[in-house]
N, C-alpha and C positions, 0 to 999 in steps of 0.2 A: 448087347445092355455090362454095366457094370453089376458087382457084385452087391445086392442087398448088404447093408450094416444094421447087425443086429440092434434089435430093438430090448430097451428095457422091463424090468419083470413087471406084469401088473398085480395094481394090490387089490382089483375084483378077484381075479385066477389066482391070488395066493389065498384070499378070506376064503376064498368057496371052498375048502378044503382043509377047513376046518370049524370043528361047532364051538362059534364066540359067544359069552353069556355076557358082556360088561365092556363098557368103553368108560375111560372116561382123563378128563384133563390133566397133564403132568404139567401145560405150561410152560415158560422158558427157559431155555436149557440148550448150553453145545452139545451140537452134535458132531462126533467125526465123518466126518465128509465120503469115507470111504466104508461106510454103517450104510451110506444114503443108494439102495438098489431098486427102486422103481417109482413108479410112479402112481399114482391115484388119475387114472378117464384119459391120458395122458400116453401113454407105456409103446404106442400103436407109431406116434408121432415123431420118437425121439431113436437117436442113436443111444446107443449103451453107456456111454459118457456126457447124456443128459441135451448134447448141442441138438437145434436141429439138423436132418436131415441137408438141406442144403446153407448150412449155416454162415459158411461165407456170407452168402445172399442175404444174409437174415440180420435187418437192418433193428431190427429189436434187440438182439445177440449180439453183434456185436457192438450197440452202444452197451446194453450192462457190462460189459467187457474190457469195459472205453474207459465209465464210471468206476469199477471195480479195479480198475489198476490205478487210477486220478485218487482212492481210498475213501472217496465218497459217503458218506453214511444212506444206510441201506433200512428196510426192513427186515426180518425176521423173516427168513421162509416158514414154511405150513407142512407139520409131516405129521402121517400114521406112523404110528409104530406097529408093528403086528410081530413079534418073537424076536425083538431085539435087533428087527431090521428096519429103515427107514421107509418110506414110499411118500414122497413131494405129491400133497395139493395145489400149493402154491412157491415158487421160485424155481423151473426147471432150466428156467437161462440164468438164476444165480445162481445155484447147483455146478450147471454144465462149466461159468467163466469161471467160478470156486477154482473147478478139475485144472480147469485149463490152468491159472496161476498157480496150482500145487499148493493153496491152499488147504489143511486138515482141518476146522473145525468150522462152522457156519454156528449163529444161533439163529435156534427154531422155537416154534410154539410146536408144543407135541400134546396130539388123541393119541394113549395108547388103546388099543383093541388088547382083550384079555379074552385069550379061552377059556372053555364050562369051567365048572372049574372041581371037578374029576381029570381034567387034564393034566398029566407030568409036564406039559409047555406051559401050564397055570400055574404049578407051584413054582417053575423055573424063576416066572416071573415076580413073584410072587415077594423070593429068596433074593432076589437083585436086588428087590425095589428095596428093603429090609438095609439089605448090604448098604446099597449106599447111600442113605440112612442116617446109618448109626457108623460110617465110615471115613463117610464124602466121598470114598473111591467110587467114581462113575465108568471107568475106560479100563475093567477089567468082565471075563467073560468067558464064563462057564457054560456049560452044557447038561450038562448033568442036576438033577434035580437030588438036594441035600451037598450041594459044593461050596455054595456060598456059609451056610454053615460052619464048615470044617473051613475053610479060607480064613473066617473070621473068628472061629475058636483055635487056629493057628495063628494069628495077627495077636489078641488076647492073649495068648502063651507067652509071643519073644513080647510085648508090652512090658508084664511081666517080671519075664527072666533079663530083660534090660534095664529092669527097676529094683529088683534082687539086687543082679551085679554094682550099678551105681553107689550102695551105700557105703 
């Protein structure tokens, strides 16, 4: 019997390790495919690349791959975000096909799960959200609370220096 392919991370298992206080709808946004790490409810049914275990024989997957190769307009996937990692609620085959095609971003409807108010993870998540809103930069991933405000100060200082030198 061939070795079983590794499966995806399970949202439910990851969620059980955190005291969560709230969830909020982020809405439609582009998400880096390499940040999509798991599944909501289907982790054991898929390989770690989001393809079904017997993907070559799976008509639904091969049809999705063909549609994406042809450039068909497909609805956005649905994701849960937990501590800057994303888990697929709807769109597993689209994510697998996008990975196979070498895509780097997908449009997704995102619901963010926020840890308890007192946790460092919650503080980091709030700092990242403020940073993204004020700078428009979405692909910067920092892991320490306090790092986003420091980076924002560095950006502001750099802008000020550039403004001073242009006079």
